C-alpha positions as CSV (number, residue, x, y, z in Angstrom):
1,X,22.6,-14.1,-18.6
2,X,25.8,-14.8,-16.5
3,X,27.6,-12.2,-18.6
4,X,25.1,-9.5,-17.6
5,X,25.4,-10.5,-13.9
6,X,29.2,-10.5,-14.1
7,X,29.1,-7.1,-15.7
8,X,27.1,-5.5,-12.9
9,X,29.4,-7.2,-10.4
10,X,32.4,-5.8,-12.2
11,X,30.8,-2.4,-12.8
12,X,28.2,-1.8,-10.0
13,X,28.0,1.9,-10.7
14,X,27.3,1.5,-14.4
15,X,23.7,2.3,-15.2
16,X,23.9,0.7,-18.6
17,X,25.1,-2.6,-17.0
18,X,22.0,-2.7,-14.8
19,X,19.8,-1.7,-17.8
20,X,21.2,-4.6,-19.8
21,X,20.6,-7.0,-16.9
22,X,17.1,-5.8,-16.6
23,X,16.5,-6.3,-20.3
24,X,17.8,-9.9,-20.0
25,X,15.5,-10.6,-17.0
26,X,12.6,-9.1,-18.9
27,X,13.3,-11.5,-21.9
28,X,13.2,-14.3,-19.4
29,X,9.8,-13.1,-18.0
30,X,11.3,-12.3,-14.6
31,X,9.3,-9.1,-14.3
32,X,9.9,-8.3,-10.7
33,X,13.7,-8.6,-11.1
34,X,13.6,-6.7,-14.3
35,X,11.8,-3.8,-12.6
36,X,14.2,-3.9,-9.7
37,X,17.2,-3.7,-12.0
38,X,15.6,-0.9,-14.1
39,X,15.1,1.0,-10.8
40,X,18.8,0.6,-10.0
41,X,19.7,1.8,-13.5
42,X,17.4,4.8,-13.0
43,X,18.9,5.5,-9.6
44,X,22.3,5.7,-11.2
45,X,21.1,7.7,-14.2
46,X,17.9,9.7,-13.5
47,X,17.8,10.7,-17.2
48,X,17.4,7.0,-18.3
49,X,14.0,7.3,-20.0
50,X,14.1,3.7,-21.2
51,X,14.2,2.5,-17.6
52,X,11.4,4.8,-16.7
53,X,9.3,3.6,-19.6
54,X,10.0,-0.1,-19.0
55,X,9.2,0.2,-15.2
56,X,5.8,1.6,-16.2
57,X,5.2,-1.2,-18.7
58,X,6.2,-3.9,-16.2
59,X,4.0,-2.3,-13.5
60,X,1.1,-2.3,-15.9
61,X,1.6,-5.9,-16.9
62,X,1.8,-7.0,-13.3
63,X,-1.4,-5.0,-12.5
64,X,-3.2,-6.7,-15.4
65,X,-2.1,-10.2,-14.2
66,X,-3.4,-9.6,-10.7
67,X,-6.1,-7.0,-10.0
68,X,-5.3,-6.9,-6.2
69,X,-3.6,-3.5,-6.5
70,X,-0.1,-2.2,-6.9
71,X,2.8,-4.7,-6.8
72,X,5.8,-4.5,-4.6
73,X,8.5,-4.4,-7.3
74,X,11.3,-4.9,-4.7
75,X,13.5,-1.9,-4.1
76,X,15.7,-4.3,-2.2
77,X,19.4,-4.2,-2.2
78,X,20.6,-4.4,-5.8
79,X,24.3,-4.5,-5.2
80,X,24.3,-8.2,-5.8
81,X,22.2,-9.4,-8.7
82,X,19.9,-12.3,-8.3
83,X,19.6,-14.9,-10.9
84,X,17.0,-14.3,-13.6
């Protein structure tokens, strides 16, 4: 995981670095962080269909876990990655 965080720190404008970090967070079941990082990847590359697809899947999963409505998936500052 630390390699993926180091990669986005070294290459903050790399959509693939953020996509890789999001995948790692997803594998660790850190869904909100994964969605946040997929959104950053999508911001950097609007043609990233994988990120768009994964965000939809994560939103659906979070909605299924809690029927209280849409989730805040945190469009917070993503320039510094949180631990996942």
